[in-house]
C-alpha positions, 0 to 999 in steps of 0.5 A, spaced: 479 471 492 486 475 494 481 480 498 477 474 501 483 472 504 486 479 507 479 481 510 479 474 513 486 476 516 484 482 519 477 480 521 479 480 528 483 486 527 483 493 526 483 494 518 490 498 517 490 505 516 491 508 510 498 510 511 500 503 512 497 500 506 500 506 502 507 504 505 506 496 504 505 497 497 511 502 496 515 497 500 513 491 496 514 494 489 521 496 490 522 489 493 519 487 486 514 483 490 508 483 485 504 478 489 505 481 496 504 488 492 497 486 489 495 484 495 496 491 499 493 494 493 486 490 494 485 494 501 484 501 497 477 503 495 476 506 489 477 513 490 484 512 495 486 507 489 485 513 484 489 518 489 495 513 490 496 512 482 495 519 481 500 521 487 505 516 485 505 518 477 509 524 480 516 522 480 518 527 485 513 525 489 514 518 488 522 519 490 520 522 496 515 517 498 520 511 497 526 514 500 521 514 507 518 507 506 523 504 510 521 508 516 516 504 520 511 509 523 511 515 518 
């Protein structure tokens, strides 16, 4: 149901870029907003979902990525 809602929101818009999706996931994770975070996770296909999970398992990458979350456009 969530995925359908997101698709409708982006129906007449361009699908968000992977970097935007990754940033939003971490942004909402850091804000402790699980509902919004899950909406962005739903946009990823299986391979990108697995890639991001693997990336975030590495604490060095996760910390570096989290340090950049507030910088829009990166």
